[in-house]
C-alpha positions as a Markdown table, in Angstrom:
| # | Residue | x | y | z |
|---|---|---|---|---|
| 1 | Met | -14.7 | -0.6 | 21.1 |
| 2 | Asn | -12.1 | -1.6 | 18.5 |
| 3 | Thr | -12.0 | 0.8 | 15.6 |
| 4 | Tyr | -9.0 | -0.9 | 13.9 |
| 5 | Lys | -10.8 | -2.9 | 11.3 |
| 6 | Ala | -9.2 | -4.5 | 8.3 |
| 7 | Ser | -11.9 | -3.3 | 5.9 |
| 8 | Asn | -11.8 | -0.2 | 3.8 |
| 9 | Val | -8.0 | -0.1 | 3.4 |
| 10 | Ser | -7.3 | 1.9 | 0.2 |
| 11 | Leu | -4.9 | 0.5 | -2.3 |
| 12 | Ile | -2.4 | 3.4 | -1.9 |
| 13 | Asp | -2.3 | 3.1 | 1.8 |
| 14 | Phe | -1.9 | -0.7 | 1.7 |
| 15 | Arg | 0.9 | -0.4 | -0.8 |
| 16 | Lys | 2.7 | 2.1 | 1.4 |
| 17 | Phe | 2.2 | -0.3 | 4.4 |
| 18 | Leu | 3.7 | -3.2 | 2.5 |
| 19 | Val | 6.8 | -1.1 | 1.5 |
| 20 | Lys | 7.1 | 0.1 | 5.1 |
| 21 | Met | 7.0 | -3.6 | 6.3 |
| 22 | Gly | 10.0 | -4.4 | 4.0 |
| 23 | Ala | 8.1 | -5.9 | 1.0 |
| 24 | Lys | 9.5 | -5.2 | -2.4 |
| 25 | Gln | 7.4 | -5.1 | -5.6 |
| 26 | Ile | 8.6 | -7.8 | -8.0 |
| 27 | Arg | 6.3 | -7.2 | -10.9 |
| 28 | Ser | 2.9 | -6.0 | -12.0 |
| 29 | Ser | 1.0 | -7.9 | -14.6 |
| 30 | Gly | -2.6 | -8.3 | -15.7 |
| 31 | Gly | -4.0 | -6.0 | -13.0 |
| 32 | His | -2.1 | -7.7 | -10.1 |
| 33 | Leu | 0.8 | -6.4 | -8.0 |
| 34 | Val | 3.3 | -9.0 | -6.8 |
| 35 | Tyr | 5.4 | -8.4 | -3.8 |
| 36 | Ser | 8.0 | -10.4 | -2.0 |
| 37 | His | 8.9 | -10.3 | 1.7 |
| 38 | Pro | 11.7 | -12.1 | 3.5 |
| 39 | Lys | 9.3 | -13.5 | 6.2 |
| 40 | Val | 6.8 | -14.9 | 3.6 |
| 41 | Asn | 7.7 | -18.0 | 1.6 |
| 42 | Arg | 5.2 | -17.2 | -1.2 |
| 43 | Pro | 4.5 | -14.0 | -3.2 |
| 44 | Ile | 2.1 | -11.5 | -1.8 |
| 45 | Ile | -0.4 | -10.7 | -4.6 |
| 46 | Ile | -3.0 | -7.8 | -4.5 |
| 47 | Gln | -5.3 | -6.7 | -7.3 |
| 48 | Ser | -4.4 | -3.2 | -8.6 |
| 49 | His | -7.9 | -2.5 | -10.0 |
| 50 | Ile | -10.0 | -3.1 | -6.8 |
| 51 | Asn | -10.1 | -0.2 | -4.4 |
| 52 | Pro | -10.6 | -0.6 | -1.4 |
| 53 | Ile | -8.9 | -3.9 | -0.9 |
| 54 | Pro | -11.3 | -6.7 | 0.2 |
| 55 | Gln | -11.1 | -7.4 | 3.9 |
| 56 | Phe | -10.2 | -11.1 | 3.5 |
| 57 | Ile | -7.2 | -10.2 | 1.4 |
| 58 | Val | -6.0 | -7.7 | 4.0 |
| 59 | Leu | -6.4 | -10.2 | 6.8 |
| 60 | Glu | -4.6 | -12.9 | 5.0 |
| 61 | Ile | -1.6 | -10.7 | 4.2 |
| 62 | Ile | -1.3 | -9.2 | 7.7 |
| 63 | Asn | -1.5 | -12.7 | 9.0 |
| 64 | Tyr | 1.5 | -13.7 | 6.7 |
| 65 | Leu | 3.4 | -10.7 | 8.1 |
| 66 | Glu | 2.4 | -11.5 | 11.7 |
| 67 | Val | 1.0 | -8.0 | 12.3 |
| 68 | Ser | -2.4 | -7.1 | 13.9 |
| 69 | Ser | -4.9 | -4.8 | 12.2 |
| 70 | Glu | -4.2 | -2.3 | 15.0 |
| 71 | Glu | -0.5 | -2.2 | 14.2 |
| 72 | Met | -1.3 | -2.0 | 10.5 |
| 73 | Trp | -3.4 | 1.1 | 10.9 |
| 74 | Lys | -0.7 | 2.7 | 13.1 |
| 75 | Ile | 1.9 | 2.1 | 10.4 |
| 76 | Ile | -0.5 | 3.4 | 7.7 |
| 77 | Lys | -1.2 | 6.6 | 9.8 |
| 78 | Lys | 2.5 | 7.2 | 10.1 |
| 79 | Thr | 3.1 | 7.0 | 6.4 |
| 80 | Lys | 0.1 | 9.3 | 5.5 |
| 81 | Gly | 1.3 | 12.4 | 3.8 |
| 82 | Thr | 4.7 | 11.2 | 3.0 |
| 83 | Thr | 4.2 | 11.2 | -0.8 |
| 84 | Glu | 6.6 | 13.5 | -2.5 |
| 85 | Arg | 6.4 | 14.7 | -6.1 |
| 86 | Lys | 9.4 | 15.6 | -8.1 |
| 87 | Ala | 9.5 | 19.0 | -9.6 |
| 88 | Ser | 9.9 | 17.4 | -13.1 |
| 89 | Thr | 6.6 | 15.5 | -12.8 |
| 90 | Ala | 4.5 | 18.5 | -11.9 |
| 91 | Arg | 1.8 | 19.4 | -14.4 |
| 92 | Arg | 2.5 | 22.5 | -16.5 |
| 93 | Gly | -0.5 | 24.6 | -17.4 |
| 94 | Lys | -1.0 | 28.0 | -19.1 |
| 95 | Arg | -0.5 | 29.9 | -15.9 |
| 96 | Ala | 2.4 | 27.8 | -14.5 |
| 97 | Lys | 5.5 | 29.9 | -13.8 |
| 98 | Lys | 8.5 | 29.1 | -15.9 |
| 99 | Lys | 11.9 | 29.0 | -14.3 |
């Protein structure tokens, strides 16, 4: 049974996937994120206010990038947990230790 479906892909995971595939964010405007990729002749547009991303959009984009849904999930799983926060962006509360 194939468990690699193109549905229920979170916005964060899909954005990491696009970056890992070599896409670069050109701009964001009006609730849309616009990416460009050297393989694709047109911009890749995803809505930034809908989470998870609808299945038909995911399928269309991975079709542009010539990637299967199985490969997409493998790439997403590799990029999980790679988010790093800078020390300067950490929240400071009453009990936070000062340097």
